C-alpha positions as CSV (number, residue, x, y, z in Angstrom):
1,M,0.0,0.0,0.0
2,K,1.5,3.4,-0.9
3,S,2.2,5.8,1.9
4,H,0.7,9.3,1.5
5,G,3.6,10.8,3.4
6,K,6.3,12.9,1.6
7,P,9.8,11.6,2.1
8,G,12.0,13.6,4.4
9,A,14.9,15.6,3.0
10,I,18.4,14.0,2.9
11,V,21.0,16.2,4.6
12,T,24.1,16.5,2.5
13,L,27.3,18.1,3.9
14,R,29.0,20.5,1.5
15,R,31.9,22.9,1.8
16,G,31.1,26.0,3.5
17,K,29.4,26.8,6.8
18,L,25.7,26.2,7.2
19,T,23.7,28.9,9.0
20,R,21.9,27.9,12.2
21,R,18.6,28.0,10.4
22,Q,19.9,25.7,7.6
23,S,21.3,23.3,10.2
24,L,17.9,23.1,12.0
25,I,16.1,22.5,8.8
26,G,18.5,19.8,7.8
27,L,18.1,18.1,11.2
28,G,14.4,18.3,11.0
29,G,14.4,16.7,7.6
30,A,16.6,13.9,8.9
31,A,14.1,13.3,11.7
32,V,11.2,13.1,9.3
33,S,13.1,10.6,7.2
34,L,14.0,8.5,10.2
35,F,10.5,8.3,11.6
36,A,8.3,8.5,8.5
37,P,7.3,4.8,8.5
38,S,5.7,5.0,11.9
39,Y,3.7,8.3,11.8
40,L,3.1,8.8,8.1
41,K,1.8,5.3,7.5
42,A,-1.6,5.3,5.7
43,A,-4.7,4.4,7.8
44,P,-5.9,0.9,7.4
45,I,-8.8,0.1,5.1
46,T,-11.9,-0.6,7.1
47,V,-13.9,-3.7,6.2
48,R,-17.3,-4.1,8.0
49,L,-18.7,-7.5,8.8
50,G,-22.4,-7.6,9.7
51,D,-24.3,-10.3,11.5
52,V,-27.4,-10.9,13.6
53,T,-25.4,-13.0,16.1
54,P,-24.9,-11.9,19.7
55,T,-21.4,-11.7,21.1
56,D,-21.7,-14.8,23.3
57,N,-22.3,-17.0,20.2
58,P,-19.6,-19.2,18.7
59,E,-20.1,-17.6,15.3
60,Y,-19.1,-14.2,16.8
61,A,-15.9,-15.8,18.2
62,A,-15.2,-17.0,14.7
63,H,-15.6,-13.4,13.4
64,V,-13.1,-12.2,15.9
65,F,-10.7,-14.9,14.8
66,F,-11.3,-13.9,11.2
67,A,-10.7,-10.2,11.9
68,K,-7.4,-10.8,13.7
69,R,-6.1,-13.1,11.0
70,I,-6.9,-10.6,8.3
71,G,-5.1,-7.9,10.2
72,D,-2.1,-10.2,10.6
73,E,-1.9,-11.4,7.0
74,T,-2.3,-7.9,5.5
75,K,0.1,-6.5,8.1
76,G,-2.5,-4.1,9.3
77,Q,-3.5,-2.7,5.9
78,Y,-7.0,-4.1,6.3
79,E,-9.0,-3.9,9.5
80,V,-12.2,-5.9,9.9
81,K,-14.8,-4.3,12.2
82,I,-17.6,-6.6,13.4
83,F,-21.2,-5.4,13.8
84,P,-23.2,-8.1,15.7
85,N,-26.7,-8.1,17.1
86,S,-28.5,-6.9,13.9
87,V,-27.1,-3.4,14.3
88,L,-26.9,-3.2,10.5
89,G,-30.3,-4.8,10.0
90,G,-31.5,-8.4,9.7
91,H,-30.2,-10.9,7.2
92,T,-32.5,-9.5,4.4
93,Q,-31.2,-6.0,4.9
94,M,-27.6,-6.9,5.2
95,N,-27.7,-9.2,2.1
96,E,-29.1,-6.4,0.1
97,Q,-26.3,-4.1,1.4
98,V,-23.7,-6.6,0.3
99,R,-25.3,-7.0,-3.1
100,N,-25.3,-3.2,-3.6
101,G,-21.7,-2.8,-2.4
102,T,-22.6,-0.7,0.7
103,L,-21.5,-3.4,3.1
104,E,-18.3,-5.4,2.5
105,L,-19.1,-8.7,4.4
106,A,-22.1,-10.3,6.0
107,K,-22.9,-13.8,7.4
108,S,-26.3,-14.9,6.1
109,G,-28.8,-17.3,7.5
110,Q,-29.1,-20.3,5.2
111,G,-32.7,-19.7,4.0
112,F,-32.4,-16.0,3.1
113,P,-30.4,-16.2,-0.2
114,A,-33.2,-18.3,-1.7
115,T,-35.2,-15.0,-2.1
116,Y,-32.7,-14.3,-5.0
117,D,-32.5,-17.8,-6.5
118,K,-34.6,-20.9,-5.6
119,A,-31.5,-23.0,-6.0
120,L,-29.8,-21.2,-3.0
121,G,-32.4,-22.8,-0.8
122,I,-30.5,-26.1,-1.1
123,F,-29.5,-26.1,2.6
124,S,-33.1,-26.0,3.7
125,L,-33.9,-29.5,2.4
126,P,-34.8,-31.5,5.6
127,Y,-32.3,-34.2,6.6
128,L,-29.9,-33.2,3.9
129,Y,-27.0,-35.5,5.0
130,A,-26.8,-38.4,7.4
131,T,-23.8,-37.0,9.3
132,R,-21.9,-33.7,9.9
133,G,-18.9,-35.3,8.3
134,K,-20.7,-35.9,5.0
135,L,-22.1,-32.4,5.0
136,F,-18.7,-30.8,5.6
137,A,-17.1,-32.9,2.9
138,A,-19.7,-31.7,0.4
139,L,-19.4,-28.1,1.5
140,D,-15.6,-28.2,1.2
141,G,-16.0,-29.9,-2.2
142,K,-18.6,-30.0,-5.0
143,L,-21.6,-28.7,-3.2
144,G,-19.7,-25.6,-1.9
145,E,-18.3,-24.9,-5.3
146,G,-21.7,-25.3,-6.9
147,Y,-23.2,-22.9,-4.4
148,R,-20.5,-20.3,-5.0
149,K,-21.3,-20.3,-8.7
150,A,-25.0,-20.1,-8.1
151,A,-24.6,-17.1,-5.8
152,A,-22.1,-15.2,-7.9
153,P,-24.7,-13.6,-10.4
154,Y,-26.4,-11.9,-7.5
155,G,-23.4,-10.0,-6.3
156,F,-22.2,-12.5,-3.7
157,V,-18.7,-13.8,-3.3
158,T,-19.0,-16.8,-1.0
159,L,-16.0,-17.0,1.2
160,G,-17.0,-20.0,3.3
161,F,-19.7,-21.8,5.2
162,Y,-20.1,-21.7,9.0
163,D,-21.6,-24.6,10.9
164,S,-24.6,-23.3,12.9
165,G,-25.5,-26.6,14.4
166,I,-28.2,-29.2,14.2
167,R,-31.6,-27.5,14.2
168,N,-34.5,-28.6,16.4
169,V,-37.9,-27.4,17.4
170,Y,-38.7,-25.6,20.7
171,N,-42.1,-24.3,21.7
172,T,-44.3,-22.9,24.5
173,R,-47.1,-25.6,24.5
174,G,-45.7,-29.0,25.1
175,S,-43.4,-31.9,24.3
176,F,-43.9,-34.3,21.4
177,K,-42.2,-37.3,19.9
178,T,-44.0,-38.2,16.7
179,P,-45.2,-36.2,13.7
180,A,-48.8,-36.8,14.8
181,E,-48.1,-35.4,18.3
182,F,-46.4,-32.4,16.7
183,A,-49.4,-31.7,14.4
184,A,-51.8,-32.0,17.4
185,L,-50.1,-29.0,19.1
186,K,-51.2,-26.8,16.2
187,L,-48.1,-24.6,16.5
188,K,-47.4,-21.3,14.7
189,I,-43.7,-21.7,14.1
190,R,-41.2,-19.1,13.1
191,V,-39.2,-20.0,10.0
192,Q,-36.8,-18.2,7.7
193,P,-38.3,-16.7,4.5
194,D,-37.6,-19.8,2.5
195,K,-40.2,-21.8,0.5
196,I,-38.8,-25.1,1.5
197,M,-38.8,-24.4,5.2
198,V,-42.3,-23.0,5.0
199,A,-43.5,-26.1,3.1
200,T,-41.7,-28.5,5.4
201,F,-43.5,-27.3,8.6
202,N,-46.8,-26.8,6.9
203,L,-46.6,-30.5,5.8
204,L,-45.9,-31.4,9.4
205,G,-49.1,-29.7,10.5
206,A,-47.8,-26.4,11.8
207,Q,-48.4,-22.9,10.6
208,S,-45.1,-21.6,9.2
209,T,-44.6,-17.9,9.9
210,P,-41.5,-16.1,8.4
211,I,-40.0,-13.6,10.8
212,E,-36.7,-11.8,11.0
213,F,-34.4,-13.5,13.5
214,A,-34.0,-10.5,15.8
215,E,-37.8,-10.4,16.3
216,V,-38.3,-14.0,17.3
217,Y,-37.8,-13.4,21.1
218,N,-40.6,-10.9,21.2
219,A,-42.8,-13.0,19.0
220,L,-42.4,-15.9,21.4
221,Q,-43.1,-13.8,24.4
222,Q,-46.1,-12.1,22.9
223,G,-47.6,-15.3,21.4
224,V,-47.3,-14.1,17.8
225,V,-45.7,-17.6,17.4
226,D,-45.7,-20.6,19.7
227,A,-42.5,-22.2,18.4
228,A,-39.3,-21.7,16.5
229,E,-36.5,-24.0,15.2
230,N,-32.8,-23.6,15.6
231,S,-29.7,-25.1,17.2
232,V,-29.2,-25.0,21.0
233,P,-26.5,-22.4,21.1
234,Y,-28.9,-19.9,19.4
235,F,-31.7,-21.1,21.6
236,I,-29.6,-19.9,24.6
237,S,-27.7,-16.9,23.1
238,M,-30.8,-15.3,21.7
239,K,-32.6,-15.9,25.1
240,H,-35.4,-17.9,23.5
241,I,-34.8,-20.3,26.4
242,E,-36.7,-17.7,28.5
243,A,-39.8,-18.0,26.4
244,A,-40.0,-21.6,25.2
245,K,-39.8,-24.4,27.8
246,Y,-40.1,-27.4,25.5
247,F,-37.2,-28.4,23.3
248,T,-37.5,-31.5,21.1
249,K,-34.5,-33.0,19.1
250,T,-36.1,-33.3,15.7
251,Q,-32.7,-32.8,14.1
252,H,-34.5,-31.8,10.9
253,L,-31.9,-29.4,9.5
254,F,-28.1,-28.8,9.5
255,G,-27.5,-25.1,10.0
256,V,-25.2,-23.8,7.2
257,D,-24.5,-20.1,7.2
258,P,-22.7,-18.7,4.2
259,L,-20.2,-15.9,4.7
260,F,-20.6,-13.4,1.9
261,A,-18.4,-10.7,0.5
262,S,-19.7,-8.0,-1.8
263,A,-18.6,-8.7,-5.3
264,K,-18.5,-5.0,-6.1
265,W,-16.0,-4.5,-3.2
266,F,-14.1,-7.8,-3.4
267,N,-13.4,-7.6,-7.1
268,A,-11.9,-4.1,-6.6
269,Q,-9.3,-5.4,-4.2
270,P,-5.8,-6.6,-5.4
271,E,-5.5,-10.3,-6.3
272,N,-3.1,-11.0,-3.4
273,V,-5.7,-9.5,-0.9
274,Q,-8.5,-11.5,-2.4
275,K,-6.4,-14.6,-1.8
276,I,-5.7,-13.6,1.8
277,F,-9.5,-13.3,2.4
278,Y,-10.2,-16.7,0.9
279,D,-7.3,-18.4,2.8
280,V,-8.3,-16.8,6.1
281,A,-11.9,-17.7,5.6
282,R,-10.9,-21.3,5.1
283,E,-8.9,-21.2,8.4
284,T,-11.9,-19.5,10.1
285,V,-14.4,-22.1,9.0
286,E,-12.2,-24.9,10.4
287,Y,-11.9,-23.0,13.7
288,E,-15.6,-22.2,13.8
289,R,-16.7,-25.8,13.3
290,K,-14.5,-26.9,16.2
291,I,-15.7,-24.3,18.7
292,W,-19.3,-24.7,17.6
293,L,-19.4,-28.4,18.4
294,E,-17.8,-27.7,21.8
295,A,-20.5,-25.1,22.5
296,E,-23.3,-27.2,21.3
297,N,-22.4,-30.1,23.7
298,K,-22.1,-27.7,26.6
299,D,-25.3,-25.8,25.8
300,Y,-27.5,-28.9,26.0
301,A,-26.4,-29.3,29.6
302,R,-26.9,-25.5,30.3
303,A,-30.4,-25.7,28.9
304,A,-31.3,-28.7,31.0
305,S,-30.0,-27.1,34.1
306,A,-32.1,-24.0,33.4
307,G,-35.2,-26.1,33.4
308,T,-35.8,-26.7,29.7
309,L,-37.6,-29.9,29.1
310,I,-35.5,-31.7,26.4
311,N,-36.7,-34.8,24.7
312,E,-35.8,-37.0,21.7
313,A,-38.1,-37.1,18.7
314,D,-38.7,-40.1,16.5
315,V,-36.3,-38.8,13.9
316,S,-36.9,-41.6,11.4
317,A,-40.7,-40.9,11.5
318,F,-40.1,-37.2,10.9
319,Q,-37.7,-38.0,8.1
320,Q,-40.2,-40.2,6.4
321,K,-43.0,-37.7,6.8
322,V,-41.1,-34.8,5.1
323,K,-39.6,-37.0,2.3
324,P,-42.1,-35.6,-0.3
325,I,-40.4,-32.2,0.1
326,W,-37.3,-33.5,-1.8
327,A,-39.4,-34.5,-4.8
328,Q,-41.5,-31.3,-4.6
329,Y,-38.5,-28.9,-4.8
330,K,-36.1,-30.9,-7.0
331,G,-36.8,-28.8,-10.0
332,D,-36.2,-25.5,-8.2
333,L,-32.8,-26.7,-6.9
334,G,-31.4,-27.7,-10.2
335,G,-27.8,-28.7,-10.4
336,L,-27.3,-28.3,-6.6
337,Y,-29.9,-31.0,-6.0
338,D,-28.0,-33.3,-8.4
339,I,-24.8,-32.6,-6.4
340,V,-26.5,-33.4,-3.1
341,E,-27.7,-36.7,-4.5
342,S,-24.3,-37.6,-5.9
343,T,-22.5,-36.8,-2.6
344,Q,-24.8,-38.8,-0.2
């Protein structure tokens, strides 16, 4: 990065006596030359990263890791500033800012990009993979690459995919084990604004209600919805634990949160800087997946000790019940659906 400072004068001794004023000017110039690198260095380029995540969530810790590594690798030329807790808006607003180039980076919820292209709803297919290991292998391979290509025309550079856990259902009315018991509760359940998520819970007998993530707590408290679905770290960190007493391990979705960069901003950066962002994002994803799993295991114990009634669902029964969703949305998901099938 070029410094905007003007180089100091070089003092050259010549024959003849220098006046006192000339001597002082010469010494001053020498001082500027000696210390220019420290106090004439250009200010770092600020890169903003927006998220809905609170600061006690593992994804926020991953953002902090990402910011530090970017600073290290660019030798302070780029400074990532994190904006958590929806201070820049919800996922919908931040994704639009990224597309327009008014926000450099944002972590999106998995269902929100589907508003641009139906294929980007691929992560909302219920029971996408049998294990986390298979999911991560696909994300780090063909599925991840396919998603990047599908998102690119909409102004998104996909730097990586955070693990946001195995998603389950929690509600204010009662426990359930089977799909029939779930339907009998007649729940209004908050979902992301994604057609597949909406269709999945409608098929199960609930009333799907799309609401921005930051509004879910109040919606649960005020009875606008009776239920929501998410992983246990979000259940705790977003304080939904205070409103919903019943937590059932339906394990219906893997949480996959893409980390987006604005194509308008990213493509204007030097190639070596682009590579640094890709490399650091890959490091960050590895780190995030590790700390997420640790937090998830601890948070089940925390939820139970706080009085949450946690029970196991008949997962195979739920999986069988929502199986028609795959066939229903196969056409919308196109090539990404084919990749999922081939990587099972």
